[in-house]
matplotlib code that plots the C-alpha trace (Angstrom):
import matplotlib.pyplot as plt

x = [0.3, 3.0, 3.7, 0.6, 1.4, 5.0, 2.8, 0.5, 3.3, 5.5, 1.9, 1.3, 4.7, 4.7, 1.0, 3.0, 6.0, 3.6, 1.9, 5.1, 6.1, 2.7, 3.0, 6.8, 6.4, 6.6, 6.8, 5.7, 6.1, 4.9, 3.5, 4.5, 1.6, 3.2, 0.3, 2.7, 4.0, 8.1, 10.6, 9.5, 10.9, 8.1, 8.7, 13.0, 12.5, 10.2, 13.1, 15.7, 14.0, 11.9, 15.5, 16.6, 13.6, 14.1, 17.7, 16.6, 13.9, 14.4, 11.1, 10.5, 8.8, 7.9, 6.7, 3.6, 2.9, -0.4, -0.8, -4.1, -5.6, -3.4, -2.1, -6.0, -6.2, -2.9, -4.3, -7.8, -6.4, -4.0, -6.8, -9.0, -6.1, -6.4, -5.0, -2.0, 1.2, 1.4, 0.4, 1.9, 1.3, 4.7, 3.4, 4.1, 2.9, 0.8, -1.3, -1.7, -2.9, -2.9, -5.6, -8.5, -8.1, -8.4, -10.5, -14.0, -14.2, -10.4, -11.8, -9.8, -9.6, -5.8, -6.3, -8.8, -7.6, -4.4, -1.7, 1.4, 4.7, 7.1, 8.7, 11.0, 12.8, 12.5, 13.1, 15.0, 12.9, 13.7, 12.5, 14.3, 14.5, 15.7, 19.6, 17.9, 15.9, 17.1, 16.4, 19.5, 17.9, 14.5, 15.1, 15.6, 12.8, 10.1, 11.6, 11.4, 7.3, 6.1, 7.2, 4.8, 2.1, 0.6, 3.4, 5.9, 4.5, 5.8, 5.1, 3.5, 3.0, -0.6, -3.5, -3.5, 0.2, 2.5, 4.5, 1.8, 0.7, 4.8, 4.4, 1.3, 2.8, 5.8, 3.4, 1.7, 4.8, 6.5, 3.6, 3.6, 1.8, 2.4, 0.7, 0.3, 0.6, -0.2, 1.0, 0.9, 3.4, 6.6, 8.4, 7.3, 7.1, 10.4, 11.4, 9.5, 11.6, 15.1, 13.2, 12.6, 8.8, 8.3, 10.7, 9.8, 8.7, 9.4, 10.8, 11.8, 15.5, 14.9, 13.2, 15.8, 19.3, 20.6, 20.0, 20.9, 24.2, 24.6, 23.9, 20.2, 18.5, 19.6, 18.4, 17.2, 16.3, 15.8, 12.1, 13.3, 13.4, 17.4, 19.8, 20.3, 23.4, 22.8, 23.8, 25.2, 25.9, 22.7, 20.5, 17.3, 14.3, 13.7, 17.1, 15.4, 11.6, 11.6, 9.9, 8.6, 10.0, 8.5, 10.4, 8.3, 7.7, 7.7, 6.3, 5.2, 1.7, -0.1, -4.3, -6.2, -6.5, -2.9, -2.0, 0.2, 3.0, 3.4, 3.5, 5.7, 7.9, 8.4, 9.3, 12.2, 12.9, 12.7, 14.5, 17.3, 17.6, 17.8, 20.6, 22.7, 25.6, 24.4, 20.5, 21.9, 24.3, 21.6, 18.9, 21.5, 22.3, 18.9, 18.5, 17.0, 18.0, 16.8, 13.6, 13.1, 9.8, 7.9, 4.4, 3.6, 5.5, 4.5, 0.7, 1.8, 3.8, -0.1, -2.4, 0.2, -0.2, -3.7, -4.9, -1.6, -2.4, -6.1, -5.2, -2.1, -5.0, -7.8, -5.4, -4.3, -7.4, -6.3, -8.8, -9.3, -12.8]
y = [-0.3, 2.4, 2.1, 4.4, 7.4, 7.0, 5.9, 8.5, 10.9, 9.6, 9.6, 13.4, 14.5, 12.4, 14.6, 17.7, 17.3, 16.6, 19.2, 21.3, 19.9, 21.5, 24.9, 25.0, 27.0, 25.7, 22.0, 21.2, 23.7, 27.1, 27.9, 31.5, 32.6, 35.1, 36.3, 37.2, 34.7, 33.7, 35.2, 39.0, 40.6, 39.5, 35.9, 36.7, 38.3, 36.1, 32.9, 34.4, 35.5, 32.1, 29.9, 31.9, 31.0, 28.1, 27.4, 29.6, 27.9, 24.0, 23.7, 24.5, 27.4, 27.2, 30.0, 29.8, 31.3, 32.1, 35.2, 36.6, 39.6, 41.9, 40.0, 39.4, 36.1, 35.0, 37.6, 36.3, 32.7, 33.6, 36.2, 33.4, 30.9, 29.5, 32.4, 29.9, 30.6, 27.8, 29.8, 33.4, 36.4, 37.9, 40.6, 44.0, 47.0, 47.6, 44.3, 45.1, 49.5, 49.6, 47.1, 48.4, 51.8, 49.6, 47.1, 47.4, 44.5, 43.1, 39.9, 41.2, 43.9, 45.2, 46.2, 43.9, 41.2, 40.6, 41.3, 42.8, 41.2, 43.4, 44.9, 42.6, 45.0, 48.1, 47.0, 49.7, 50.1, 51.7, 52.9, 51.1, 51.1, 49.0, 49.2, 50.8, 53.8, 57.0, 58.1, 57.9, 59.6, 61.1, 64.2, 63.0, 60.6, 63.3, 65.7, 62.6, 61.7, 65.1, 65.3, 61.9, 62.1, 58.8, 56.7, 55.7, 52.7, 51.3, 48.2, 47.1, 43.7, 44.5, 46.6, 48.6, 46.7, 48.5, 49.2, 50.7, 53.0, 54.1, 54.8, 57.2, 59.0, 59.7, 61.1, 63.2, 64.4, 65.3, 66.3, 63.4, 60.8, 57.3, 54.3, 51.8, 47.9, 45.5, 42.5, 39.6, 39.8, 41.3, 38.8, 38.8, 42.8, 43.3, 40.0, 41.8, 45.4, 43.2, 42.5, 45.7, 44.9, 47.8, 50.3, 51.2, 49.0, 50.3, 46.9, 46.0, 45.3, 41.8, 41.1, 43.7, 43.6, 40.7, 42.3, 45.5, 43.8, 42.0, 45.2, 43.6, 47.0, 50.7, 52.2, 55.9, 56.2, 55.5, 55.1, 55.2, 58.3, 57.7, 56.1, 52.3, 50.4, 47.8, 50.6, 53.7, 55.5, 55.7, 58.7, 58.9, 60.4, 63.3, 64.3, 65.4, 65.8, 67.5, 65.2, 62.5, 58.9, 56.1, 53.2, 49.9, 47.8, 44.2, 42.8, 39.8, 39.5, 36.5, 36.5, 38.7, 36.4, 35.2, 34.6, 38.5, 36.1, 34.2, 37.4, 38.5, 35.7, 36.0, 39.5, 38.9, 35.9, 38.1, 40.9, 38.2, 37.2, 40.6, 40.9, 38.7, 39.6, 36.2, 38.2, 41.4, 40.3, 38.3, 40.9, 43.1, 40.4, 40.7, 45.1, 44.9, 46.0, 44.9, 47.4, 46.3, 47.3, 46.0, 45.7, 48.7, 51.0, 48.2, 48.9, 52.6, 52.7, 50.5, 53.3, 56.1, 54.2, 53.9, 57.2, 58.4, 55.7, 55.8, 59.3, 58.7, 55.8, 58.6, 60.8, 58.0, 56.9, 53.7, 51.1, 47.3, 46.4]
z = [-0.2, 0.7, -3.3, -4.2, -2.7, -4.8, -8.0, -7.6, -7.7, -10.2, -12.1, -11.1, -12.0, -15.6, -16.7, -14.9, -17.4, -20.2, -19.7, -19.8, -23.2, -24.6, -23.2, -24.5, -28.2, -30.5, -30.5, -33.9, -37.5, -37.0, -40.9, -41.9, -44.7, -47.4, -49.6, -52.7, -54.9, -54.8, -56.4, -54.8, -52.0, -49.5, -50.3, -50.2, -46.8, -45.6, -46.5, -44.6, -41.5, -41.4, -41.5, -38.8, -36.3, -37.4, -36.2, -32.9, -32.1, -33.2, -35.2, -38.7, -39.7, -43.5, -46.1, -47.2, -50.3, -51.2, -53.9, -55.3, -55.1, -54.4, -51.5, -50.0, -50.5, -48.3, -46.0, -45.5, -44.6, -41.9, -40.8, -40.2, -38.6, -35.4, -32.8, -31.3, -32.8, -35.5, -38.4, -38.8, -41.4, -43.3, -45.4, -46.8, -46.4, -49.7, -49.6, -45.6, -45.1, -48.7, -49.9, -47.6, -49.4, -53.3, -52.9, -51.5, -49.5, -49.0, -46.9, -43.6, -41.2, -41.0, -37.1, -35.6, -37.0, -35.6, -33.9, -34.8, -34.1, -35.5, -38.7, -40.0, -42.8, -45.7, -49.3, -51.4, -54.6, -57.6, -61.3, -64.1, -67.6, -70.9, -71.4, -74.8, -73.5, -73.8, -70.9, -68.0, -65.1, -63.1, -65.2, -68.7, -68.4, -67.6, -70.5, -72.5, -71.0, -71.4, -75.2, -75.6, -72.8, -72.2, -74.7, -72.7, -70.8, -67.2, -66.1, -62.7, -60.8, -61.1, -60.5, -57.3, -56.4, -54.9, -58.2, -59.8, -56.9, -56.6, -60.4, -60.2, -57.6, -59.8, -62.2, -60.2, -58.3, -61.7, -63.5, -66.5, -67.8, -68.7, -70.0, -67.2, -68.3, -65.7, -65.0, -62.7, -60.4, -60.5, -62.3, -65.3, -65.2, -65.2, -67.5, -70.1, -69.2, -69.6, -72.9, -73.6, -74.4, -72.3, -71.8, -67.7, -63.9, -60.0, -59.0, -55.6, -55.4, -54.6, -58.3, -59.7, -59.1, -60.3, -63.5, -63.0, -61.9, -64.4, -66.9, -68.4, -66.7, -65.6, -62.8, -63.4, -59.7, -56.2, -54.8, -50.9, -49.0, -48.5, -50.9, -50.2, -49.6, -52.6, -54.8, -53.1, -56.4, -56.9, -56.4, -55.1, -57.1, -54.5, -55.3, -58.0, -57.7, -54.1, -51.3, -53.3, -51.1, -49.9, -48.2, -48.2, -45.2, -44.4, -41.3, -39.1, -37.6, -35.4, -35.8, -33.2, -29.9, -30.6, -26.0, -25.5, -24.3, -27.6, -29.2, -27.4, -27.6, -31.5, -31.2, -29.0, -30.7, -34.6, -33.0, -32.2, -35.3, -37.3, -34.9, -36.4, -39.3, -41.4, -41.5, -42.2, -45.2, -46.6, -46.6, -48.0, -50.5, -52.0, -52.0, -48.2, -44.6, -41.2, -39.5, -36.2, -34.1, -31.1, -31.2, -30.0, -32.3, -35.2, -34.2, -34.4, -37.8, -39.1, -37.6, -39.1, -42.9, -43.2, -43.4, -45.4, -48.3, -48.4, -49.4, -52.0, -53.7, -54.0, -55.7, -57.8, -59.0, -59.1, -58.0, -58.2, -58.3]

ax = plt.figure().add_subplot(projection="3d")
ax.plot(x, y, z, "-o")
ax.set_aspect("equal")
plt.show()
């Protein structure tokens, strides 16, 4: 009979141990939804970040590309996921804070449906041209466009994408009119610019840097507010058109209702990953830079960006439905 208390104690210890094991996060692979196709800026950033999280936490963080409707399909899937930390969203500002102004019903609420974990990176964006295009800088492009209003074509990744809206911003700021040619993705657009089917495009550096470095594309100007480290000699568009500039951010989200402790843990692990020389080198290699923020700072950025981009969308007249 004296063995019963000992058996009970062992059973209790086993149950406590099992519960502790279940409570340890992550205890199984984590899916990170990327609402854009493979090969673009968001995909490149996601793979660098998820590789670091896999190393740090000992479980696979798996990129799940779910493109469609300008990022809405993947974002909706993440919003509807169980808020247990095992489905996350890594997305770009265009999908999260611009789509609500572009679509009558994007299918998600950018604030109510998500817990912001933190920003992870910014990407360089550039206005590129086919090497045979006569203009070599923004000033020369403006002069050429004013001679032929509405005739010079500019390719984008699709209606309402960041590439498209930056092109619209450029036209308004420069007082020119270009012919918008939407493609189904950045890769198809940049391929046709390289091939000479379309002379111009706004592209992320992850999509275009290899073509630029191999001499198959030329840079007319950098979209970001500051020059980018990957192309230190390339001037910003803002150096020609005062006040022009936009630096896209990429950030990690969890579905609304995810426990605060998990959000805090993930934010700390992302910050740790971004502090490594390996992550900085890999991000720099594709024309991106680490951009750290905590949950509160990220939430404030979203709150600031929503009305700003709604105004830009309205001024541009861009719409998708």
